[in-house]
C-alpha positions as CSV (number, residue, x, y, z in Angstrom):
1,X,-25.3,-22.2,3.2
2,X,-23.7,-24.8,1.1
3,X,-24.7,-28.5,0.5
4,X,-22.8,-29.5,3.7
5,X,-24.7,-27.0,5.9
6,X,-21.7,-24.7,6.1
7,X,-21.9,-20.9,5.9
8,X,-18.9,-18.8,4.6
9,X,-18.6,-15.8,6.9
10,X,-15.2,-14.4,5.7
11,X,-13.5,-14.9,2.3
12,X,-10.4,-13.5,0.8
13,X,-9.2,-14.8,-2.6
14,X,-6.8,-14.1,-5.4
15,X,-3.3,-12.6,-5.1
16,X,-2.9,-10.3,-2.1
17,X,0.2,-8.7,-3.6
18,X,2.7,-8.1,-0.8
19,X,3.4,-11.6,0.3
20,X,5.9,-10.5,3.0
21,X,3.3,-8.6,5.0
22,X,0.7,-10.1,7.4
23,X,-2.8,-8.8,7.0
24,X,-5.3,-8.6,9.8
25,X,-8.7,-10.1,9.4
26,X,-11.8,-10.1,11.6
27,X,-15.4,-11.0,11.3
28,X,-18.5,-11.2,13.6
29,X,-20.8,-14.2,13.7
30,X,-23.7,-15.2,15.8
31,X,-24.8,-18.7,16.8
32,X,-27.4,-20.2,19.1
33,X,-26.0,-23.7,19.1
34,X,-22.6,-25.4,19.2
35,X,-20.6,-24.5,16.2
36,X,-17.3,-25.3,14.4
37,X,-15.0,-22.8,12.8
38,X,-13.1,-24.1,9.8
39,X,-10.3,-22.5,7.9
40,X,-10.0,-23.6,4.2
41,X,-6.8,-22.4,2.5
42,X,-6.0,-23.1,-1.2
43,X,-3.0,-22.2,-3.2
44,X,-2.3,-22.1,-6.9
45,X,0.4,-23.9,-8.9
46,X,3.1,-21.2,-8.5
47,X,5.9,-21.6,-6.0
48,X,5.3,-18.2,-4.5
49,X,1.8,-19.1,-3.4
50,X,1.6,-19.0,0.4
51,X,-1.1,-19.2,3.1
52,X,-0.5,-18.4,6.7
53,X,-2.8,-18.2,9.8
54,X,-1.5,-16.9,13.1
55,X,-2.8,-15.5,16.4
56,X,-6.4,-16.6,16.0
57,X,-8.6,-15.3,18.8
58,X,-12.3,-15.8,19.4
59,X,-14.0,-13.1,21.5
60,X,-17.6,-12.3,22.5
61,X,-19.2,-9.2,20.9
62,X,-19.3,-7.7,17.5
63,X,-16.5,-6.3,15.3
64,X,-16.1,-4.5,12.0
65,X,-15.3,-6.8,9.0
66,X,-11.6,-6.5,8.0
67,X,-10.5,-6.2,5.3
68,X,-13.8,-5.0,3.8
69,X,-13.2,-7.0,0.6
70,X,-13.4,-10.2,2.7
71,X,-17.2,-10.1,2.7
72,X,-18.6,-13.5,1.8
73,X,-20.1,-14.1,-1.6
């Protein structure tokens, strides 16, 4: 948990190589109280740096972390 009371549950950083291909991500989380989901995207100084989010779905139940390297610090 950070100083603002936020938990990182999925994190992918650095260059993901093939910028023309979408990558699927998923993560499970549990909460017993009202929660907020935030997406924080940051790019570098190069013109080719891109961030995209699409087709976000929230479902009950557990899932397998994808991609595995997206485990939080």
